[in-house]
C-alpha positions as a Markdown table, in Angstrom:
| # | Residue | x | y | z |
|---|---|---|---|---|
| 1 | Met | -23.1 | -85.3 | -15.3 |
| 2 | Lys | -19.7 | -83.9 | -16.4 |
| 3 | Ile | -18.2 | -81.4 | -14.2 |
| 4 | Ile | -15.6 | -79.1 | -15.8 |
| 5 | Arg | -13.1 | -77.4 | -13.6 |
| 6 | Ser | -11.9 | -73.9 | -14.5 |
| 7 | Lys | -8.1 | -73.5 | -14.5 |
| 8 | Arg | -6.7 | -70.3 | -12.8 |
| 9 | Val | -5.3 | -68.3 | -15.6 |
| 10 | Ser | -2.1 | -66.5 | -14.3 |
| 11 | Arg | -1.4 | -62.9 | -15.5 |
| 12 | Pro | 1.8 | -62.5 | -17.8 |
| 13 | Ala | 5.0 | -61.4 | -15.9 |
| 14 | Pro | 5.1 | -58.0 | -17.8 |
| 15 | Phe | 1.7 | -57.2 | -16.2 |
| 16 | Arg | 2.8 | -58.2 | -13.0 |
| 17 | Glu | 6.1 | -55.7 | -13.3 |
| 18 | Leu | 4.2 | -52.9 | -14.4 |
| 19 | Ala | 1.9 | -53.0 | -11.6 |
| 20 | Gly | 4.8 | -53.2 | -9.3 |
| 21 | Ile | 6.3 | -50.2 | -11.0 |
| 22 | Arg | 3.2 | -48.3 | -10.4 |
| 23 | Thr | 2.9 | -49.2 | -6.9 |
| 24 | Arg | 6.6 | -48.2 | -6.4 |
| 25 | Leu | 6.0 | -44.8 | -8.3 |
| 26 | Ala | 2.9 | -43.8 | -6.2 |
| 27 | Val | 5.1 | -44.6 | -2.8 |
| 28 | Ala | 8.0 | -42.3 | -4.2 |
| 29 | Glu | 5.5 | -39.5 | -5.2 |
| 30 | Glu | 3.8 | -39.9 | -1.8 |
| 31 | Thr | 7.3 | -39.7 | -0.1 |
| 32 | Leu | 8.6 | -36.6 | -2.3 |
| 33 | Arg | 5.1 | -34.9 | -1.4 |
| 34 | Ser | 5.5 | -35.6 | 2.4 |
| 35 | Val | 9.3 | -34.2 | 2.2 |
| 36 | Arg | 8.3 | -31.2 | 0.5 |
| 37 | Thr | 5.5 | -30.3 | 2.8 |
| 38 | Gly | 7.8 | -31.2 | 6.1 |
| 39 | Gly | 5.8 | -34.4 | 7.1 |
| 40 | Val | 9.0 | -36.7 | 6.9 |
| 41 | Asp | 11.6 | -36.0 | 9.6 |
| 42 | Thr | 13.6 | -39.2 | 8.5 |
| 43 | Leu | 14.2 | -41.5 | 5.5 |
| 44 | Val | 15.2 | -45.3 | 5.8 |
| 45 | Ile | 16.7 | -46.3 | 2.3 |
| 46 | Ala | 17.5 | -50.0 | 1.7 |
| 47 | Gly | 20.9 | -50.4 | -0.2 |
| 48 | Lys | 23.4 | -53.0 | -1.1 |
| 49 | His | 25.3 | -52.3 | 2.1 |
| 50 | Gly | 22.1 | -52.5 | 4.2 |
| 51 | Pro | 19.4 | -49.9 | 5.6 |
| 52 | Gln | 20.6 | -46.3 | 5.6 |
| 53 | Val | 19.0 | -43.8 | 7.7 |
| 54 | Phe | 18.8 | -40.0 | 6.4 |
| 55 | Thr | 17.6 | -37.4 | 9.1 |
| 56 | Leu | 15.8 | -34.2 | 8.3 |
| 57 | Gln | 15.8 | -33.0 | 12.0 |
| 58 | Gly | 18.3 | -30.6 | 13.7 |
| 59 | Ala | 19.3 | -27.3 | 11.8 |
| 60 | Glu | 16.9 | -28.1 | 8.8 |
| 61 | Gln | 14.0 | -28.9 | 11.0 |
| 62 | Ala | 14.8 | -25.5 | 12.8 |
| 63 | Tyr | 15.1 | -23.7 | 9.6 |
| 64 | Arg | 11.9 | -25.0 | 8.1 |
| 65 | Val | 10.0 | -23.8 | 11.6 |
| 66 | Leu | 11.5 | -20.3 | 11.2 |
| 67 | Ile | 10.3 | -19.9 | 7.6 |
| 68 | Glu | 6.8 | -21.2 | 8.3 |
| 69 | Ser | 6.5 | -19.1 | 11.1 |
| 70 | Met | 7.4 | -15.7 | 9.0 |
| 71 | Asn | 4.7 | -13.4 | 8.0 |
| 72 | Glu | 6.4 | -13.2 | 4.7 |
| 73 | Gly | 6.8 | -15.6 | 1.6 |
| 74 | Ala | 10.2 | -17.4 | 1.7 |
| 75 | Leu | 11.4 | -19.3 | -1.2 |
| 76 | Thr | 14.8 | -21.2 | -2.4 |
| 77 | Leu | 15.2 | -21.2 | -6.1 |
| 78 | Thr | 17.8 | -22.8 | -8.5 |
| 79 | Asn | 19.5 | -20.8 | -11.3 |
| 80 | Lys | 16.7 | -21.9 | -13.6 |
| 81 | Lys | 13.9 | -20.3 | -11.4 |
| 82 | Met | 12.7 | -23.6 | -10.0 |
| 83 | Ile | 11.2 | -23.4 | -6.5 |
| 84 | Leu | 13.1 | -25.9 | -4.3 |
| 85 | Cys | 11.6 | -24.8 | -1.1 |
| 86 | Ala | 8.5 | -22.5 | -0.1 |
| 87 | Asn | 6.7 | -21.7 | 2.9 |
| 88 | Gln | 2.8 | -21.6 | 3.4 |
| 89 | Cys | 2.8 | -17.7 | 3.4 |
| 90 | Phe | 4.1 | -17.6 | -0.1 |
| 91 | Ala | 1.6 | -20.4 | -1.2 |
| 92 | Arg | -1.3 | -18.4 | 0.2 |
| 93 | Met | -0.2 | -15.3 | -1.5 |
| 94 | Val | -0.3 | -17.1 | -4.9 |
| 95 | Arg | -3.5 | -18.9 | -3.8 |
| 96 | Cys | -2.0 | -22.3 | -4.6 |
| 97 | Pro | -1.5 | -25.5 | -2.4 |
| 98 | Leu | 1.9 | -25.8 | -1.2 |
| 99 | Glu | 2.7 | -29.0 | -2.8 |
| 100 | Gln | 2.0 | -27.3 | -6.2 |
| 101 | Val | 4.2 | -24.5 | -5.6 |
| 102 | Thr | 7.2 | -26.6 | -4.8 |
| 103 | Gly | 9.0 | -27.9 | -7.8 |
| 104 | Ser | 7.4 | -25.6 | -10.0 |
| 105 | Ser | 8.9 | -22.7 | -11.7 |
| 106 | Leu | 8.7 | -19.1 | -10.5 |
| 107 | Arg | 7.9 | -17.9 | -14.1 |
| 108 | Arg | 4.4 | -19.3 | -13.7 |
| 109 | Phe | 3.7 | -16.6 | -11.0 |
| 110 | Leu | 5.1 | -13.7 | -13.3 |
| 111 | Ser | 4.2 | -11.6 | -16.4 |
| 112 | Ala | 6.5 | -11.7 | -19.2 |
| 113 | Ala | 7.6 | -8.2 | -18.4 |
| 114 | Asp | 8.4 | -9.0 | -14.8 |
| 115 | Arg | 10.3 | -12.2 | -15.9 |
| 116 | Ala | 12.6 | -10.3 | -18.0 |
| 117 | Thr | 13.3 | -7.8 | -15.2 |
| 118 | Leu | 14.0 | -10.7 | -12.9 |
| 119 | Arg | 16.2 | -12.2 | -15.4 |
| 120 | Ser | 18.3 | -8.9 | -15.6 |
| 121 | His | 18.5 | -9.2 | -11.8 |
| 122 | Phe | 19.6 | -12.8 | -11.6 |
| 123 | Lys | 22.5 | -11.9 | -14.3 |
| 124 | Arg | 24.0 | -9.3 | -12.1 |
| 125 | Leu | 23.0 | -10.6 | -8.9 |
| 126 | Ala | 25.7 | -9.4 | -6.2 |
| 127 | Pro | 26.5 | -11.2 | -3.0 |
| 128 | Ser | 24.7 | -8.5 | -1.0 |
| 129 | Gly | 21.7 | -9.1 | -3.0 |
| 130 | Ser | 18.9 | -6.8 | -4.4 |
| 131 | Lys | 15.3 | -5.9 | -4.4 |
| 132 | Ile | 12.7 | -5.7 | -6.9 |
| 133 | Gln | 9.0 | -4.9 | -7.0 |
| 134 | Val | 6.9 | -7.1 | -9.4 |
| 135 | Leu | 3.3 | -8.3 | -9.6 |
| 136 | Leu | 2.5 | -11.9 | -8.8 |
| 137 | Leu | 0.1 | -13.7 | -10.7 |
| 138 | Ala | -2.1 | -15.6 | -8.2 |
| 139 | Gly | -3.9 | -19.0 | -9.0 |
| 140 | Asp | -7.3 | -17.2 | -8.9 |
| 141 | Gly | -6.1 | -14.9 | -11.7 |
| 142 | Ser | -5.6 | -11.6 | -9.3 |
| 143 | Gln | -2.3 | -9.7 | -9.0 |
| 144 | Ile | -0.4 | -8.9 | -5.8 |
| 145 | Pro | 2.2 | -6.3 | -5.6 |
| 146 | Val | 5.3 | -7.6 | -4.0 |
| 147 | Gln | 8.8 | -6.8 | -3.2 |
| 148 | Ile | 11.2 | -9.4 | -3.7 |
| 149 | Ser | 14.4 | -9.5 | -1.8 |
| 150 | Ile | 16.9 | -11.6 | -3.8 |
| 151 | Arg | 20.4 | -12.9 | -2.3 |
| 152 | Pro | 22.4 | -16.1 | -3.2 |
| 153 | Val | 22.4 | -18.4 | -0.2 |
| 154 | Ala | 24.5 | -21.3 | -1.0 |
| 155 | Ser | 26.3 | -23.6 | -3.9 |
| 156 | Asp | 25.9 | -27.3 | -4.5 |
| 157 | Gly | 29.5 | -27.5 | -5.5 |
| 158 | Thr | 29.2 | -26.9 | -9.2 |
| 159 | Asn | 28.6 | -23.4 | -10.9 |
| 160 | Arg | 24.8 | -23.8 | -9.9 |
| 161 | Arg | 23.6 | -21.4 | -7.1 |
| 162 | Val | 20.7 | -21.9 | -4.7 |
| 163 | Ile | 19.1 | -18.4 | -4.3 |
| 164 | Gly | 17.1 | -17.2 | -1.5 |
| 165 | Met | 14.1 | -14.9 | -1.6 |
| 166 | Val | 11.7 | -13.1 | 0.8 |
| 167 | Val | 8.6 | -12.0 | -0.7 |
| 168 | Thr | 6.8 | -9.2 | 1.0 |
| 169 | Asp | 3.3 | -8.4 | 0.2 |
| 170 | Leu | 2.8 | -4.7 | -0.8 |
| 171 | Thr | -0.9 | -4.7 | -1.2 |
| 172 | Glu | -1.7 | -2.6 | 2.1 |
| 173 | Ser | 1.2 | -0.4 | 1.3 |
| 174 | Val | -0.1 | 0.3 | -2.3 |
| 175 | Arg | -3.6 | 0.9 | -1.0 |
| 176 | Asn | -2.3 | 3.4 | 1.7 |
| 177 | Glu | -0.2 | 5.0 | -0.9 |
| 178 | Lys | -3.3 | 5.5 | -3.2 |
| 179 | Met | -5.1 | 7.0 | -0.4 |
| 180 | Leu | -2.3 | 9.4 | 0.8 |
| 181 | Arg | -1.9 | 10.8 | -2.9 |
| 182 | Thr | -5.9 | 11.0 | -3.1 |
| 183 | Leu | -5.6 | 12.9 | 0.0 |
| 184 | Thr | -2.8 | 15.0 | -1.3 |
| 185 | Asn | -4.7 | 16.0 | -4.5 |
| 186 | Arg | -7.6 | 17.1 | -2.4 |
| 187 | Val | -5.4 | 19.4 | -0.3 |
| 188 | Val | -3.8 | 20.7 | -3.7 |
| 189 | Gln | -7.4 | 21.4 | -4.9 |
| 190 | Thr | -8.5 | 23.2 | -1.8 |
| 191 | Gln | -5.2 | 25.1 | -1.9 |
| 192 | Glu | -6.0 | 26.1 | -5.6 |
| 193 | Ala | -9.4 | 27.3 | -4.7 |
| 194 | Glu | -7.9 | 29.2 | -1.8 |
| 195 | Arg | -5.2 | 30.9 | -4.0 |
| 196 | Arg | -8.1 | 31.8 | -6.3 |
| 197 | Arg | -10.3 | 33.4 | -3.4 |
| 198 | Val | -7.1 | 35.5 | -2.0 |
| 199 | Ala | -6.1 | 36.4 | -5.5 |
| 200 | Leu | -9.4 | 38.0 | -6.1 |
| 201 | Glu | -9.4 | 39.7 | -2.7 |
| 202 | Leu | -6.1 | 41.2 | -3.4 |
| 203 | His | -7.3 | 42.5 | -7.0 |
| 204 | Asp | -10.6 | 44.1 | -5.7 |
| 205 | Lys | -9.8 | 45.1 | -2.2 |
| 206 | Ile | -6.1 | 45.9 | -2.1 |
| 207 | Thr | -4.8 | 46.6 | -5.6 |
| 208 | Gln | -7.8 | 48.7 | -6.9 |
| 209 | Pro | -7.6 | 51.1 | -3.8 |
| 210 | Leu | -4.0 | 51.3 | -3.9 |
| 211 | Cys | -4.1 | 52.4 | -7.7 |
| 212 | Ala | -6.9 | 55.1 | -6.7 |
| 213 | Ile | -4.6 | 56.3 | -3.9 |
| 214 | Leu | -1.8 | 56.6 | -6.2 |
| 215 | Ile | -3.6 | 58.7 | -8.7 |
| 216 | Arg | -5.2 | 61.1 | -6.2 |
| 217 | Trp | -1.5 | 61.4 | -4.6 |
| 218 | Gln | -0.1 | 62.3 | -7.8 |
| 219 | Ala | -2.6 | 64.7 | -8.4 |
| 220 | Leu | -2.1 | 66.3 | -5.0 |
| 221 | Ala | 1.7 | 66.4 | -5.7 |
| 222 | Asp | 1.1 | 68.3 | -9.0 |
| 223 | Lys | -0.9 | 71.0 | -7.3 |
| 224 | Leu | 1.8 | 71.8 | -4.8 |
| 225 | Pro | 3.5 | 75.1 | -5.6 |
| 226 | Ala | 6.9 | 75.4 | -7.1 |
| 227 | Gly | 8.0 | 77.1 | -3.9 |
| 228 | Glu | 7.4 | 73.9 | -1.9 |
| 229 | Gly | 10.3 | 72.1 | -3.2 |
| 230 | Pro | 11.2 | 69.7 | -0.3 |
| 231 | Thr | 7.7 | 68.9 | 0.5 |
| 232 | Lys | 7.0 | 68.2 | -3.3 |
| 233 | Ala | 10.0 | 65.9 | -3.5 |
| 234 | Glu | 8.9 | 63.9 | -0.3 |
| 235 | Ala | 5.6 | 63.6 | -2.0 |
| 236 | Leu | 7.0 | 62.3 | -5.0 |
| 237 | Lys | 9.3 | 59.7 | -2.9 |
| 238 | Leu | 6.1 | 58.6 | -1.2 |
| 239 | Arg | 4.1 | 58.2 | -4.5 |
| 240 | Asp | 7.1 | 56.0 | -5.8 |
| 241 | Val | 6.9 | 53.7 | -2.5 |
| 242 | Leu | 3.1 | 53.5 | -3.3 |
| 243 | Gly | 3.7 | 52.5 | -7.0 |
| 244 | Gln | 6.2 | 49.7 | -5.8 |
| 245 | Thr | 3.7 | 48.4 | -3.2 |
| 246 | Thr | 0.8 | 48.2 | -5.9 |
| 247 | Ser | 3.2 | 46.6 | -8.2 |
| 248 | Glu | 4.2 | 44.0 | -5.5 |
| 249 | Val | 0.6 | 43.2 | -4.5 |
| 250 | Glu | -0.4 | 42.8 | -8.2 |
| 251 | Arg | 2.7 | 40.3 | -8.6 |
| 252 | Ile | 1.5 | 38.3 | -5.5 |
| 253 | Ser | -2.1 | 38.2 | -6.9 |
| 254 | Arg | -1.0 | 37.2 | -10.3 |
| 255 | Asp | 1.1 | 34.5 | -8.8 |
| 256 | Leu | -1.7 | 33.0 | -6.9 |
| 257 | Arg | -3.8 | 32.7 | -9.6 |
| 258 | Pro | -2.6 | 34.1 | -13.2 |
| 259 | Ser | -5.2 | 35.3 | -15.4 |
| 260 | Val | -3.0 | 34.9 | -18.3 |
| 261 | Leu | -3.0 | 31.1 | -18.0 |
| 262 | Glu | -7.0 | 31.1 | -17.7 |
| 263 | His | -7.3 | 33.2 | -20.8 |
| 264 | Leu | -4.3 | 32.8 | -23.1 |
| 265 | Gly | -2.9 | 29.3 | -22.1 |
| 266 | Leu | 0.4 | 27.7 | -21.0 |
| 267 | Val | 2.6 | 29.2 | -23.5 |
| 268 | Ala | 1.7 | 32.6 | -23.0 |
| 269 | Val | 1.9 | 32.3 | -19.2 |
| 270 | Leu | 5.3 | 30.6 | -19.4 |
| 271 | His | 6.6 | 33.6 | -21.4 |
| 272 | Asp | 5.1 | 36.1 | -19.0 |
| 273 | Thr | 6.5 | 34.2 | -15.9 |
| 274 | Ser | 10.0 | 33.5 | -17.1 |
| 275 | Thr | 10.3 | 37.0 | -18.5 |
| 276 | Lys | 9.3 | 38.9 | -15.2 |
| 277 | Phe | 11.4 | 36.2 | -13.3 |
| 278 | Ala | 14.5 | 37.1 | -15.3 |
| 279 | Lys | 14.0 | 40.8 | -15.0 |
| 280 | Arg | 13.5 | 40.7 | -11.1 |
| 281 | Ile | 16.4 | 38.1 | -10.4 |
| 282 | Gly | 18.8 | 39.8 | -13.1 |
| 283 | Val | 19.6 | 36.2 | -14.8 |
| 284 | Ser | 19.9 | 35.2 | -18.5 |
| 285 | Leu | 16.9 | 33.2 | -19.3 |
| 286 | Lys | 16.4 | 31.4 | -22.5 |
| 287 | Leu | 12.7 | 30.2 | -23.4 |
| 288 | Ala | 11.9 | 27.6 | -26.2 |
| 289 | Cys | 8.4 | 26.7 | -26.5 |
| 290 | Val | 6.9 | 24.5 | -29.0 |
| 291 | Ser | 3.7 | 25.7 | -30.7 |
| 292 | Leu | 0.5 | 24.2 | -29.4 |
| 293 | Asn | -2.3 | 23.4 | -31.6 |
| 294 | Ala | -4.8 | 23.2 | -29.1 |
| 295 | Arg | -5.1 | 24.1 | -25.3 |
| 296 | Leu | -4.0 | 21.4 | -22.9 |
| 297 | Pro | -6.5 | 20.1 | -20.4 |
| 298 | Ala | -6.8 | 22.9 | -17.6 |
| 299 | Glu | -5.4 | 20.4 | -14.8 |
| 300 | Ile | -2.3 | 19.8 | -16.9 |
| 301 | Glu | -1.6 | 23.4 | -17.6 |
| 302 | Leu | -2.0 | 24.3 | -14.0 |
| 303 | Thr | 0.3 | 21.6 | -12.8 |
| 304 | Leu | 3.0 | 22.6 | -15.2 |
| 305 | Tyr | 2.6 | 26.3 | -14.3 |
| 306 | Arg | 3.0 | 25.5 | -10.6 |
| 307 | Leu | 5.9 | 23.3 | -11.4 |
| 308 | Leu | 7.7 | 26.0 | -13.3 |
| 309 | Gln | 7.0 | 28.3 | -10.1 |
| 310 | Gly | 8.6 | 25.7 | -7.9 |
| 311 | Ala | 11.6 | 25.1 | -9.9 |
| 312 | Leu | 12.4 | 28.9 | -10.5 |
| 313 | Thr | 12.0 | 29.6 | -6.8 |
| 314 | Asn | 14.6 | 26.9 | -6.3 |
| 315 | Val | 16.8 | 28.6 | -8.6 |
| 316 | Glu | 16.3 | 31.9 | -7.0 |
| 317 | Arg | 16.8 | 30.8 | -3.4 |
| 318 | His | 19.6 | 28.2 | -3.9 |
| 319 | Ala | 21.1 | 27.7 | -7.5 |
| 320 | Arg | 23.2 | 31.1 | -7.4 |
| 321 | Ala | 22.7 | 30.5 | -11.4 |
| 322 | Arg | 23.6 | 33.0 | -14.1 |
| 323 | His | 21.9 | 31.1 | -17.0 |
| 324 | Val | 18.4 | 29.5 | -16.9 |
| 325 | Thr | 16.8 | 27.6 | -19.8 |
| 326 | Val | 13.0 | 26.8 | -20.0 |
| 327 | Arg | 11.9 | 24.4 | -22.8 |
| 328 | Leu | 8.3 | 23.3 | -23.4 |
| 329 | Thr | 8.1 | 20.3 | -26.2 |
| 330 | Lys | 5.6 | 17.8 | -27.0 |
| 331 | Pro | 7.0 | 14.4 | -28.2 |
| 332 | Gly | 4.1 | 12.3 | -29.1 |
| 333 | Asp | 1.3 | 12.1 | -26.5 |
| 334 | Leu | 3.7 | 13.7 | -24.0 |
| 335 | Val | 3.9 | 17.3 | -22.9 |
| 336 | Gln | 7.4 | 17.8 | -21.5 |
| 337 | Leu | 8.7 | 20.8 | -19.3 |
| 338 | Thr | 12.5 | 21.0 | -18.6 |
| 339 | Ile | 14.0 | 23.7 | -16.4 |
| 340 | Thr | 17.8 | 23.6 | -16.8 |
| 341 | Asp | 20.3 | 26.0 | -14.6 |
| 342 | Asp | 24.1 | 26.3 | -14.5 |
| 343 | Gly | 24.0 | 27.0 | -10.7 |
| 344 | Val | 25.9 | 25.2 | -7.8 |
| 345 | Gly | 23.7 | 22.1 | -8.0 |
| 346 | Phe | 23.5 | 19.5 | -5.6 |
| 347 | Asp | 24.0 | 15.7 | -4.9 |
| 348 | Pro | 20.2 | 14.5 | -4.8 |
| 349 | Asp | 21.3 | 11.4 | -2.9 |
| 350 | His | 23.0 | 13.1 | -0.1 |
| 351 | His | 21.3 | 16.4 | 0.1 |
| 352 | Pro | 21.2 | 18.3 | 3.8 |
| 353 | Ala | 17.5 | 18.2 | 3.8 |
| 354 | Gln | 17.4 | 14.5 | 3.2 |
| 355 | Arg | 19.7 | 13.9 | 6.1 |
| 356 | Lys | 17.5 | 16.0 | 8.3 |
| 357 | Gly | 14.5 | 13.8 | 7.5 |
| 358 | Lys | 12.6 | 16.5 | 5.6 |
| 359 | Glu | 13.6 | 16.0 | 1.8 |
| 360 | Gly | 13.0 | 19.3 | 0.4 |
| 361 | Val | 9.5 | 19.7 | 1.1 |
| 362 | Gly | 9.2 | 21.7 | -2.3 |
| 363 | Leu | 10.8 | 18.8 | -4.4 |
| 364 | Leu | 8.7 | 16.3 | -2.6 |
| 365 | Ser | 5.5 | 18.4 | -3.2 |
| 366 | Met | 6.6 | 18.6 | -7.0 |
| 367 | Arg | 6.9 | 15.1 | -7.3 |
| 368 | Glu | 3.6 | 14.3 | -6.0 |
| 369 | Arg | 1.9 | 17.0 | -8.1 |
| 370 | Ala | 3.6 | 15.5 | -11.2 |
| 371 | Ala | 2.7 | 11.8 | -10.0 |
| 372 | Phe | -1.1 | 12.8 | -9.7 |
| 373 | Ala | -1.2 | 14.3 | -13.1 |
| 374 | Gly | 0.0 | 10.8 | -14.3 |
| 375 | Gly | 3.6 | 12.3 | -15.1 |
| 376 | Ile | 7.0 | 11.7 | -13.9 |
| 377 | Leu | 9.4 | 14.4 | -12.5 |
| 378 | Thr | 13.1 | 13.7 | -12.7 |
| 379 | Ile | 16.2 | 15.6 | -11.2 |
| 380 | Lys | 19.7 | 15.5 | -12.5 |
| 381 | Ser | 22.1 | 17.5 | -10.6 |
| 382 | Gly | 25.6 | 17.5 | -9.2 |
| 383 | Arg | 27.8 | 19.8 | -7.2 |
| 384 | Arg | 29.1 | 22.7 | -9.5 |
| 385 | Thr | 27.4 | 21.1 | -12.5 |
| 386 | Gly | 23.7 | 22.9 | -12.3 |
| 387 | Thr | 20.5 | 21.2 | -12.2 |
| 388 | Glu | 18.0 | 19.8 | -14.6 |
| 389 | Ile | 14.5 | 19.3 | -13.8 |
| 390 | Lys | 12.3 | 17.5 | -16.4 |
| 391 | Ile | 8.4 | 16.9 | -16.2 |
| 392 | Cys | 6.6 | 14.4 | -18.7 |
| 393 | Ile | 3.0 | 14.4 | -18.4 |
| 394 | Pro | 0.9 | 12.1 | -20.9 |
| 395 | Val | -2.0 | 13.8 | -22.7 |
| 396 | Pro | -5.0 | 11.7 | -23.4 |
| 397 | Pro | -5.8 | 11.5 | -27.1 |
| 398 | Gly | -8.4 | 14.1 | -28.0 |
| 399 | Ala | -7.9 | 15.7 | -24.7 |
| 400 | Thr | -8.0 | 19.5 | -25.0 |
| 401 | Asp | -9.6 | 22.5 | -23.4 |
| 402 | Ser | -11.4 | 24.9 | -25.5 |
| 403 | Thr | -11.4 | 27.6 | -22.7 |
């Protein structure tokens, strides 16, 4: 019986080297992961001059403990937006494990528009830093509104900077703002309903009886004999007072709920309101309105009318203007109302009402009213340069009111 002994076949050297490289690579990757997540405090590296010890404790350890205890996201980035360090709070915001966040690019968590905005902020970043609001794109596809505070924190000795960021989750703030805006709109709707009721009450129960009294008083004055000169003159004076009172009550009723707006539309009520304002205040008013092919939605017409009222009230109370311009245009799918005056103006950033903590309630309510209609109200003003108030509201395609 012949016994054949098998010989042990050794693996070629290249295979052994490849296996060794893979092992060292796995060790290196695990070491980097531990360093990123804070699991390593000390590294011992063998070199030609013997083992060298690198500690990560001390100030770095305290810094890591600090940022991990924050309730806000914290990042450090290179100029190319690579995340050098991040805390667990930011990782939870973007719904990604921390080891997948660190070493990746911040761009992966931003939309194209927000990337461009952030890029412009990086280009003009001042030593004092800046703030920006963006939407973070989380790993599960959701979007998180955040405010990012950006500031250069260090330099690596070259022209490259390390940039620090604090990321604040605005989800709750945005939700509260929406709730507040909805509540504000309900208050406005309630006010409009009450104005309508009061306007009808004034018209039916005050204006009409006053008109009846005025007519009867005129009839009585006409019946006075010619010899009752002083009495008749006094009666005519009282008639004039009654007439003025009737006209004022009618004006208040019309301002509360103008029938012109309901029946003839926005352009007609702009003409009516502007003409009567100029006559009452004694200013020169220029009105330029584009012709509208169809009625705008009732809510937009009412919003623009109320904003015109607010702007003209400010002119009357504060501007001391001699010339006022009211312009209505419709560029594309927008309707735009602009009110300009040549009055004393003011500095919007240093207005006395703002310093007292009550930023012109009138201006604030006007902004909110325009915002709820989907529009924007902007103010340009300066001391002794007049004021321009511009309201832009989008009109939904095909959204018209046939009433």
